[in-house]
KEMI-552503 format. One record per atom (N, C-alpha, C, O, CB): x, y, z. Coordinates in steps of 0.2 Angstrom, whole numbers, padded with zeros to 4 digits, always signed. Glycine has a CB too. Example, Ala and Ser with C-alpha at 12.3 -4.5 7.8 and 13.67 -1.06 7.14 Angstrom:
REM residues 2
+0066-0028+0039
+0062-0022+0039
+0066-0016+0039
+0071-0017+0042
+0057-0022+0045
+0064-0011+0035
+0068-0005+0036
+0064+0000+0039
+0067+0006+0040
+0070-0003+0029
This chain:
REM residues 178
+0004-0006+0000
+0000+0000+0000
+0004+0006+0000
+0009+0007+0004
-0005+0000+0006
+0003+0011-0004
+0006+0017-0005
+0001+0023-0002
-0005+0022-0004
+0009+0019-0012
+0004+0027+0001
-0001+0033+0003
+0002+0039+0002
+0009+0040+0001
-0002+0033+0011
-0002+0044+0000
+0001+0051-0001
+0000+0055+0005
-0005+0056+0008
-0004+0054-0007
+0006+0057+0008
+0006+0059+0015
+0004+0067+0016
+0002+0069+0021
+0013+0059+0017
+0004+0071+0010
+0003+0078+0011
-0004+0080+0010
-0006+0085+0010
+0007+0082+0007
-0009+0075+0009
-0016+0076+0008
-0019+0074+0014
-0018+0068+0016
-0018+0073+0001
-0024+0077+0016
-0028+0075+0022
-0035+0074+0020
-0038+0079+0018
-0028+0080+0028
-0038+0068+0021
-0035+0062+0023
-0030+0060+0018
-0031+0061+0012
-0039+0057+0026
-0025+0056+0020
-0021+0053+0015
-0025+0048+0010
-0029+0045+0012
-0015+0048+0018
-0022+0049+0004
-0025+0044-0002
-0022+0037-0001
-0016+0037+0000
-0024+0047-0009
-0026+0032-0001
-0023+0025-0001
-0023+0023-0008
-0028+0024-0012
-0028+0021+0003
-0018+0020-0010
-0017+0018-0017
-0017+0010-0017
-0012+0007-0016
-0011+0021-0020
-0023+0007-0018
-0024+0000-0017
-0026-0003-0024
-0030+0000-0027
-0029-0002-0012
-0023-0008-0026
-0024-0012-0032
-0031-0016-0031
-0032-0019-0026
-0018-0016-0034
-0035-0016-0036
-0040-0021-0036
-0045-0020-0031
-0048-0025-0028
-0038-0028-0037
-0046-0014-0029
-0051-0012-0023
-0056-0007-0026
-0055-0003-0030
-0047-0009-0018
-0062-0007-0022
-0067-0002-0024
-0065+0005-0021
-0062+0005-0016
-0074-0004-0021
-0067+0010-0025
-0066+0017-0023
-0072+0021-0024
-0075+0020-0029
-0060+0020-0027
-0074+0024-0019
-0079+0029-0020
-0076+0036-0020
-0072+0038-0016
-0084+0029-0013
-0077+0039-0026
-0073+0046-0027
-0078+0051-0028
-0084+0050-0031
-0069+0045-0034
-0077+0057-0025
-0081+0063-0026
-0076+0068-0029
-0071+0070-0026
-0084+0065-0019
-0079+0072-0034
-0075+0078-0036
-0080+0084-0036
-0086+0083-0037
-0073+0077-0044
-0077+0089-0033
-0081+0095-0032
-0079+0101-0036
-0073+0103-0036
-0082+0097-0025
-0083+0105-0039
-0082+0111-0042
-0080+0117-0037
-0083+0117-0031
-0088+0114-0046
-0075+0121-0038
-0072+0126-0033
-0078+0131-0032
-0082+0133-0036
-0067+0130-0036
-0079+0132-0025
-0084+0136-0022
-0091+0134-0024
-0096+0138-0024
-0083+0143-0025
-0092+0128-0025
-0099+0125-0027
-0102+0128-0032
-0109+0128-0033
-0103+0125-0021
-0099+0131-0037
-0102+0134-0043
-0105+0129-0047
-0103+0123-0048
-0097+0138-0047
-0111+0131-0050
-0115+0126-0054
-0112+0126-0062
-0116+0127-0066
-0122+0127-0054
-0106+0124-0062
-0103+0125-0069
-0105+0119-0074
-0103+0119-0080
-0095+0125-0068
-0108+0114-0071
-0110+0108-0075
-0117+0108-0076
-0120+0103-0078
-0108+0102-0071
-0120+0114-0075
-0128+0114-0076
-0130+0112-0083
-0135+0109-0084
-0130+0121-0075
-0126+0114-0088
-0127+0112-0095
-0127+0104-0096
-0121+0102-0095
-0123+0116-0100
-0132+0101-0099
-0132+0094-0100
-0126+0092-0105
-0123+0086-0104
-0138+0092-0103
-0124+0096-0109
-0118+0095-0114
-0112+0094-0110
-0107+0090-0111
-0117+0100-0119
-0111+0098-0105
-0105+0098-0100
-0105+0091-0096
-0100+0088-0095
-0104+0104-0096
-0111+0090-0094
-0111+0083-0090
-0109+0077-0094
-0106+0073-0092
-0118+0082-0087
-0112+0078-0101
-0110+0072-0105
-0103+0072-0107
-0100+0067-0108
-0115+0073-0112
-0100+0078-0108
-0093+0078-0109
-0089+0075-0103
-0084+0072-0104
-0091+0086-0111
-0091+0077-0097
-0087+0075-0091
-0088+0067-0091
-0083+0064-0089
-0090+0078-0085
-0094+0065-0092
-0095+0057-0092
-0091+0054-0097
-0088+0048-0096
-0102+0056-0093
-0090+0057-0103
-0086+0054-0108
-0079+0054-0106
-0075+0049-0107
-0086+0058-0115
-0076+0059-0103
-0069+0059-0100
-0068+0054-0095
-0063+0051-0094
-0068+0066-0098
-0073+0053-0090
-0073+0048-0085
-0072+0041-0088
-0068+0037-0086
-0079+0049-0080
-0077+0040-0093
-0076+0033-0096
-0070+0032-0100
-0067+0027-0099
-0082+0032-0101
-0068+0037-0103
-0061+0036-0107
-0055+0035-0103
-0051+0031-0104
-0060+0043-0111
-0055+0039-0097
-0049+0038-0093
-0050+0032-0088
-0044+0029-0086
-0049+0044-0089
-0055+0030-0086
-0056+0024-0083
-0054+0018-0087
-0050+0014-0085
-0063+0022-0081
-0056+0018-0094
-0053+0013-0098
-0046+0013-0099
-0042+0008-0099
-0057+0014-0105
-0043+0019-0100
-0036+0020-0101
-0032+0017-0095
-0026+0014-0096
-0034+0027-0102
-0034+0018-0089
-0030+0016-0083
-0032+0009-0081
-0029+0006-0077
-0032+0020-0078
-0037+0006-0085
-0039-0001-0083
-0044-0002-0077
-0045-0007-0074
-0033-0005-0082
-0046+0004-0075
-0051+0004-0069
-0058+0002-0072
-0059+0004-0078
-0051+0011-0066
-0062+0000-0068
-0069-0002-0070
-0074+0003-0066
-0074+0004-0060
-0071-0009-0067
-0078+0006-0070
-0083+0011-0068
-0089+0007-0066
-0092+0004-0071
-0084+0017-0073
-0091+0007-0060
-0097+0003-0058
-0103+0007-0057
-0108+0005-0059
-0095+0000-0051
-0102+0013-0055
-0108+0018-0055
-0106+0025-0055
-0100+0027-0053
-0112+0016-0048
-0110+0030-0057
-0109+0037-0057
-0115+0041-0056
-0120+0039-0058
-0105+0038-0064
-0114+0047-0054
-0119+0052-0054
-0115+0059-0055
-0110+0060-0052
-0123+0052-0048
-0118+0063-0060
-0115+0069-0061
-0120+0075-0060
-0125+0075-0063
-0112+0070-0069
-0119+0079-0055
-0123+0084-0054
-0121+0091-0056
-0115+0091-0059
-0125+0085-0046
-0124+0097-0054
-0122+0103-0057
-0115+0106-0054
-0112+0109-0057
-0127+0108-0056
-0113+0103-0048
-0107+0106-0045
-0103+0100-0042
-0098+0102-0039
-0109+0111-0040
-0104+0094-0043
-0100+0089-0041
-0102+0082-0044
-0107+0082-0047
-0100+0088-0033
-0098+0077-0043
-0099+0070-0046
-0097+0065-0040
-0093+0067-0036
-0096+0069-0052
-0100+0059-0041
-0098+0054-0037
-0097+0048-0042
-0101+0047-0046
-0104+0052-0031
-0092+0044-0040
-0090+0038-0044
-0089+0032-0040
-0086+0033-0034
-0084+0039-0049
-0091+0026-0042
-0089+0020-0038
-0086+0016-0044
-0089+0014-0049
-0095+0017-0035
-0079+0014-0042
-0076+0010-0047
-0071+0005-0043
-0070+0005-0037
-0071+0015-0051
-0068+0001-0047
-0063-0004-0045
-0057-0002-0048
-0056-0002-0054
-0066-0011-0047
-0052-0001-0044
-0045+0001-0046
-0042-0005-0050
-0043-0011-0048
-0041+0003-0040
-0038-0004-0054
-0033-0008-0057
-0027-0008-0053
-0025-0012-0049
-0032-0007-0065
-0023-0002-0054
-0017+0000-0050
-0019+0006-0046
-0021+0011-0049
-0011+0001-0055
-0019+0005-0040
-0021+0011-0035
-0017+0017-0036
-0020+0023-0036
-0021+0009-0028
-0011+0016-0038
-0006+0022-0039
-0008+0026-0045
-0006+0032-0046
+0001+0020-0040
-0013+0024-0049
-0015+0028-0055
-0021+0033-0053
-0023+0036-0057
-0018+0023-0060
-0023+0032-0047
-0029+0037-0045
-0027+0044-0046
-0031+0048-0050
-0030+0036-0038
-0021+0047-0044
-0020+0054-0046
-0020+0056-0053
-0022+0061-0056
-0014+0056-0043
-0017+0051-0057
-0017+0052-0064
-0024+0052-0067
-0025+0056-0072
-0013+0046-0068
-0028+0047-0065
-0035+0047-0067
-0039+0053-0066
-0042+0056-0071
-0038+0041-0064
-0038+0056-0060
-0042+0062-0058
-0039+0068-0062
-0043+0072-0064
-0042+0063-0051
-0033+0068-0062
-0029+0074-0066
-0032+0074-0073
-0033+0080-0076
-0022+0073-0065
-0032+0068-0076
-0035+0068-0083
-0042+0070-0084
-0044+0074-0088
-0034+0061-0086
-0046+0068-0079
-0053+0070-0079
-0054+0077-0078
-0058+0081-0081
-0057+0065-0074
-0051+0080-0073
-0052+0087-0071
-0048+0091-0076
-0051+0097-0077
-0049+0088-0064
-0042+0089-0078
-0039+0094-0083
-0043+0094-0089
-0044+0100-0092
-0032+0091-0084
-0045+0089-0092
-0049+0089-0098
-0055+0092-0098
-0057+0096-0102
-0050+0081-0101
-0059+0091-0092
-0065+0094-0091
-0065+0102-0090
-0069+0105-0092
-0069+0091-0086
-0059+0104-0087
-0058+0111-0085
-0058+0115-0092
-0061+0120-0092
-0052+0112-0081
-0054+0112-0097
-0054+0115-0103
-0061+0116-0107
-0062+0121-0109
-0049+0112-0108
-0064+0111-0106
-0071+0110-0110
-0076+0115-0106
-0079+0119-0109
-0074+0103-0110
-0076+0115-0100
-0080+0120-0096
-0079+0127-0097
-0083+0131-0098
-0080+0118-0088
-0072+0129-0097
-0070+0136-0098
-0072+0138-0105
-0072+0144-0106
-0063+0136-0096
-0072+0133-0110
-0074+0135-0117
-0081+0137-0117
-0083+0142-0121
-0072+0130-0122
-0085+0134-0113
-0092+0135-0113
-0095+0140-0108
-0100+0144-0109
-0096+0128-0112
-0092+0140-0102
-0094+0145-0097
-0088+0149-0095
-0083+0147-0093
-0096+0140-0091
-0090+0156-0094
-0085+0161-0092
-0084+0160-0084
-0089+0161-0081
-0087+0168-0094
-0079+0157-0082
-0077+0156-0075
-0070+0157-0073
-0066+0157-0078
-0080+0149-0073
-0069+0159-0067
-0062+0160-0065
-0059+0153-0063
-0063+0148-0062
-0062+0164-0059
-0053+0153-0063
-0049+0147-0061
-0049+0147-0054
-0048+0152-0051
-0042+0146-0064
-0048+0141-0050
-0049+0135-0053
-0056+0133-0054
-0060+0135-0051
-0045+0130-0048
-0057+0128-0059
-0063+0125-0060
-0065+0120-0054
-0070+0120-0051
-0064+0121-0067
-0060+0115-0053
-0061+0110-0048
-0058+0112-0042
-0053+0115-0042
-0058+0103-0051
-0061+0110-0036
-0058+0111-0030
-0054+0106-0028
-0048+0107-0026
-0064+0112-0024
-0056+0100-0028
-0052+0094-0026
-0056+0088-0027
-0062+0088-0030
-0050+0094-0018
-0053+0082-0025
-0057+0076-0025
-0056+0072-0018
-0051+0073-0015
-0055+0072-0031
-0061+0068-0017
-0060+0064-0011
-0061+0057-0013
-0065+0055-0017
-0065+0066-0005
-0057+0052-0010
-0058+0045-0011
-0059+0041-0005
-0056+0043+0000
-0052+0043-0016
-0062+0036-0005
-0063+0032+0000
-0064+0025-0002
-0068+0023-0007
-0070+0034+0004
-0061+0020+0001
-0061+0013-0001
-0066+0010+0004
-0065+0009+0010
-0054+0009+0000
-0072+0008+0002
-0077+0004+0006
-0073-0002+0009
-0070-0006+0006
-0083+0002+0002
-0075-0003+0016
-0072-0008+0020
-0074-0015+0019
-0071-0020+0020
-0072-0006+0027
-0081-0015+0017
-0084-0022+0016
-0090-0021+0012
-0092-0016+0009
-0086-0025+0023
-0094-0027+0011
-0100-0027+0007
-0105-0021+0009
-0108-0018+0005
-0103-0034+0006
-0106-0021+0015
-0111-0016+0018
-0109-0009+0016
-0113-0005+0014
-0112-0017+0026
-0103-0008+0017
-0100-0001+0016
-0100+0001+0009
-0102+0006+0007
-0093-0001+0019
-0099-0004+0004
-0099-0003-0003
-0106-0002-0005
-0107+0003-0009
-0097-0010-0007
-0111-0006-0003
-0118-0004-0005
-0121+0002-0002
-0125+0005-0005
-0122-0010-0003
-0119+0004+0004
-0121+0010+0007
-0119+0016+0003
-0123+0020+0001
-0118+0011+0014
-0112+0016+0000
-0110+0021-0004
-0113+0021-0011
-0115+0026-0013
-0102+0020-0005
-0115+0015-0013
-0118+0014-0020
-0125+0017-0019
-0127+0021-0024
-0118+0007-0022
-0129+0016-0014
-0135+0018-0013
-0135+0026-0012
-0140+0029-0015
-0139+0015-0007
-0130+0028-0009
-0130+0036-0008
-0129+0039-0015
-0132+0044-0017
-0124+0037-0003
-0124+0036-0019
-0123+0039-0025
-0129+0038-0030
-0131+0043-0033
-0117+0035-0029
-0132+0033-0030
-0138+0032-0034
-0144+0037-0032
-0148+0039-0037
-0141+0025-0034
-0145+0038-0026
-0150+0043-0024
-0149+0050-0024
-0153+0054-0022
-0153+0040-0017
-0142+0052-0025
-0140+0059-0025
-0145+0064-0029
-0146+0069-0027
-0133+0059-0027
-0147+0062-0035
-0152+0066-0039
-0158+0068-0035
-0161+0074-0035
-0153+0064-0045
-0161+0064-0031
-0166+0065-0027
-0164+0069-0021
-0168+0074-0019
-0170+0059-0024
-0159+0067-0017
-0156+0071-0012
-0155+0078-0013
-0157+0083-0009
-0150+0068-0009
-0153+0080-0019
-0152+0087-0021
-0157+0090-0025
-0157+0096-0027
-0145+0087-0025
-0163+0087-0025
-0169+0090-0028
-0169+0090-0036
-0173+0094-0038
-0170+0096-0025
-0165+0086-0039
-0165+0087-0046
-0172+0083-0049
-0174+0085-0054
-0159+0083-0049
-0174+0077-0046
-0179+0073-0049
-0183+0070-0043
-0180+0070-0037
-0177+0068-0054
-0189+0068-0044
-0192+0064-0039
-0192+0056-0041
-0193+0052-0036
-0200+0066-0039
-0191+0055-0047
-0190+0048-0049
-0183+0047-0052
-0181+0050-0057
-0195+0046-0055
-0179+0042-0049
-0172+0041-0051
-0172+0039-0059
-0166+0041-0062
-0169+0036-0047
-0177+0037-0062
-0176+0035-0069
-0176+0041-0073
-0174+0041-0079
-0182+0031-0071
-0178+0047-0070
-0179+0053-0074
-0172+0057-0075
-0171+0062-0079
-0184+0058-0071
-0167+0055-0071
-0161+0058-0071
-0156+0055-0076
-0154+0049-0075
-0158+0059-0064
-0154+0059-0081
-0150+0056-0086
-0143+0055-0085
-0139+0051-0088
-0151+0061-0092
-0140+0058-0080
-0133+0058-0079
-0131+0054-0072
-0128+0056-0068
-0130+0065-0078
-0134+0048-0072
-0133+0043-0067
-0134+0036-0070
-0137+0035-0075
-0139+0044-0061
-0130+0032-0066
-0130+0025-0069
-0136+0021-0066
-0137+0015-0067
-0124+0021-0067
-0141+0024-0062
-0147+0021-0059
-0151+0017-0065
-0152+0011-0064
-0151+0026-0056
-0153+0021-0070
-0157+0017-0075
-0154+0011-0078
-0157+0006-0079
-0159+0022-0080
-0147+0011-0079
-0144+0005-0082
-0144+0000-0077
-0144-0006-0078
-0137+0007-0084
-0142+0002-0070
-0142-0003-0065
-0149-0007-0064
-0149-0013-0063
-0139+0000-0059
-0154-0003-0064
-0161-0005-0064
-0162-0010-0069
-0165-0016-0068
-0166+0000-0064
-0161-0009-0075
-0162-0014-0081
-0157-0020-0080
-0160-0025-0081
-0160-0010-0088
-0151-0019-0078
-0146-0024-0077
-0148-0029-0071
-0148-0035-0073
-0139-0022-0076
-0150-0027-0066
-0151-0031-0060
-0159-0032-0059
-0161-0037-0055
-0148-0029-0054
-0163-0028-0061
-0170-0029-0061
-0173-0025-0054
-0169-0024-0050
-0172-0036-0060
-0180-0024-0055
-0183-0020-0049
-0182-0024-0043
-0181-0020-0038
-0190-0019-0051
-0184-0030-0042
-0184-0034-0036
-0177-0034-0033
-0176-0033-0027
-0186-0041-0037
-0172-0035-0037
-0165-0034-0034
-0163-0027-0032
-0160-0027-0027
-0160-0037-0039
-0165-0022-0035
-0164-0015-0033
-0168-0014-0026
-0165-0011-0022
-0166-0010-0039
-0174-0016-0026
-0177-0015-0020
-0174-0019-0014
-0173-0016-0008
-0185-0018-0020
-0171-0025-0015
-0167-0028-0010
-0161-0024-0008
-0159-0024-0002
-0166-0035-0012
-0158-0022-0013
-0152-0018-0012
-0153-0012-0007
-0150-0011-0002
-0149-0015-0018
-0159-0008-0009
-0160-0003-0004
-0163-0005+0003
-0161-0002+0008
-0166+0001-0008
-0166-0011+0003
-0169-0013+0010
-0163-0016+0014
-0163-0014+0020
-0174-0018+0009
-0158-0019+0011
-0153-0022+0015
-0148-0017+0017
-0144-0018+0022
-0150-0028+0011
-0147-0012+0014
-0142-0007+0015
-0146+0000+0016
-0144+0005+0011
-0137-0006+0010
-0150+0001+0020
-0154+0007+0021
-0151+0013+0025
-0155+0017+0029
-0161+0006+0024
-0145+0014+0025
-0141+0018+0030
-0143+0025+0029
-0143+0030+0033
-0134+0018+0029
-0146+0027+0023
-0148+0034+0021
-0156+0034+0021
-0159+0030+0018
-0145+0036+0014
-0159+0038+0025
-0166+0038+0026
-0169+0039+0019
-0175+0036+0018
-0168+0044+0031
-0167+0042+0015
-0169+0043+0008
-0171+0037+0005
-0176+0036+0002
-0165+0048+0004
-0166+0032+0006
-0167+0025+0003
-0174+0022+0005
-0177+0019+0001
-0161+0021+0004
-0175+0023+0012
-0181+0019+0014
-0188+0022+0011
-0193+0018+0011
-0182+0021+0022
-0188+0028+0008
-0193+0030+0005
-0194+0029-0003
-0199+0031-0006
-0193+0038+0006
-0189+0025-0006
-0189+0024-0013
-0192+0018-0015
-0193+0017-0021
-0182+0024-0015
-0194+0013-0011
-0196+0006-0014
-0201+0006-0019
-0201+0002-0024
-0199+0002-0008
-0206+0011-0019
-0211+0011-0024
-0210+0016-0029
-0215+0016-0034
-0218+0012-0021
-0205+0019-0029
-0204+0025-0034
-0200+0023-0040
-0199+0028-0044
-0200+0030-0031
-0199+0017-0042
-0196+0015-0048
-0198+0009-0051
-0196+0006-0056
-0188+0015-0047
């Protein structure tokens, strides 16, 4: 295990491990409000996950931040991955939106400790569009992996996932909403 000592908390660079990653726009500005910018960010995320051999398991992109859940290939590639995503998207955002630098504030990463921790983070990520008031039905939000996951595992499995890992109160209220 390699750690980056000058960042608080320290980044853990672990191979073949799940990572929950959050990236935030500087000063919480809504620089990603345009759907084209969200789509461009998602394309950069997919491209750079593929380049580094990481697996993107889930995502949500909101107007001023994103959450990703992925599996590392080589943990030491995390800073390179984020630098490519933030650097590439900064250029695209600044072409479309007049804004001061920096575009991105930082990113935070967390390695879920066990299955419960993983699914708690996944449920949090998937329900973020409701938490922030973007939609009432998760199927209506275009910049989330929720609709794809629902198709992939089915409604009953999704309900079980939310019931077995209900650490966020919001999840308890979703059973009949999709």
